[in-house]
C-alpha positions in Angstrom: 0.2 18.1 2.1 -1.4 15.2 0.9 -1.8 11.9 2.5 -0.6 8.7 0.8 -0.7 5.0 1.9 1.5 3.4 -0.2 0.6 -0.5 -1.0 3.0 -3.6 -1.3 2.7 -3.1 -5.4 3.9 0.0 -5.1 6.6 -0.8 -2.9 8.0 -3.6 -5.0 8.2 -1.6 -8.5 10.2 1.2 -6.1 12.5 -1.4 -4.9 12.6 -2.9 -8.3 13.8 0.5 -9.7 11.4 0.1 -12.3 10.0 3.3 -14.7 6.5 3.2 -12.5 8.8 2.6 -9.4 10.7 5.7 -10.3 7.3 7.6 -10.2 6.6 6.0 -7.3 9.3 7.2 -5.8 9.1 10.1 -6.4 6.1 10.5 -4.7 7.4 9.0 -1.7 10.5 11.2 -1.3 8.3 14.3 -2.1 8.2 16.2 1.3 5.0 17.9 0.6 3.3 14.1 0.8 2.9 12.4 4.1 3.9 8.6 3.5 2.2 5.5 5.5 2.4 1.9 4.7 -0.2 -0.7 6.7 1.6 -3.4 9.1 -0.2 -5.9 6.4 1.3 -4.4 3.5 5.2 -5.1 5.1 4.4 -8.3 5.8 3.7 -9.1 2.1 6.6 -7.1 1.1 8.8 -9.0 3.5 7.9 -12.0 1.7 8.3 -11.1 -1.3 11.3 -9.6 -1.2 12.6 -12.8 0.7 11.0 -15.0 -2.1 13.1 -12.8 -4.5 15.8 -13.4 -2.7 16.8 -10.1 -2.1 18.0 -8.0 0.9 15.6 -8.0 3.5 17.0 -5.1 6.1 17.4 -2.9 3.4 13.5 -2.9 2.1 12.8 -2.9 5.8 14.8 0.0 6.4 13.2 1.8 3.4 10.0 1.3 4.4 10.1 2.4 8.5 12.6 5.3 7.4 10.6 6.5 4.2 7.0 6.0 5.9 4.9 6.0 8.9 3.8 2.5 10.0 0.0 2.1 10.5 -2.4 -0.7 11.7 -6.1 -1.0 12.6 -8.1 -1.9 15.8 -10.6 -4.5 16.2 -13.3 -1.7 15.3 -11.4 -1.0 12.2 -11.0 -4.9 11.5 -14.6 -5.4 11.2 -15.4 -2.7 9.3 -12.3 -3.7 6.6 -14.1 -7.3 6.5 -16.9 -5.6 5.4 -15.1 -3.4 3.1 -13.5 -6.1 1.7 -16.9 -8.4 1.3 -18.4 -5.2 -0.7 -15.6 -5.4 -3.0 -15.3 -8.6 -3.3 -18.5 -9.1 -4.3 -18.0 -7.1 -8.0 -13.8 -7.6 -8.1 -13.4 -11.2 -7.2 -9.6 -10.5 -7.6 -9.7 -7.9 -4.9 -7.4 -9.2 -1.7 -7.7 -8.9 2.0 -4.4 -7.1 2.2 -5.9 -4.2 -0.1 -8.9 -3.9 1.9 -6.6 -3.5 4.9 -4.7 -0.8 3.2 -7.7 1.1 1.4 -9.9 0.9 5.0 -6.7 2.6 6.1 -6.3 5.4 3.5 -9.6 6.1 4.1 -9.4 6.3 7.8 -6.8 8.6 7.4 -8.4 10.7 4.5 -5.2 9.5 2.4 -5.4 7.8 -1.0 -3.8 4.3 -1.8 -0.3 5.0 -3.8 -0.8 1.6 -6.4 -0.3 0.3 -9.6 -2.5 -3.1 -9.2 -5.2 -3.1 -11.2 -7.9 -4.4 -8.3 -7.5 -0.8 -7.2 -9.3 -0.1 -10.7 -12.8 2.4 -10.1 -11.8 3.0 -6.5 -11.5 7.0 -6.3 -9.5 6.6 -2.9 -6.7 5.0 -5.0 -3.8 6.6 -7.3 -2.6 4.2 -9.9 0.9 4.4 -11.5 1.4 2.7 -14.4 
């Protein structure tokens, strides 16, 4: 079984039903995978869904039904801040939310499922394109 943390980029492709989104869907519904979503990603997703005038409740239900919700404590948050500073020093586009997702994946010994180019070169990421 593979552990996978789905980031907001991947969830949005899933909801759009794009060709990339269909490949992401295959990974999410594969019963051999254990799927997680970070609470920070949920906030990003809900904001994007609302701004695109899509159904927030449908997105919420899909995320909470198809994945386990994870959060970090205050110690993990400190480590996430350090991770963010380290990566951002050579990748100025790497966001704090990305750092939370990556930190959680590392804690869970999982991979980040994404297509976000900011994860390029990060071993802990599965880049779908």
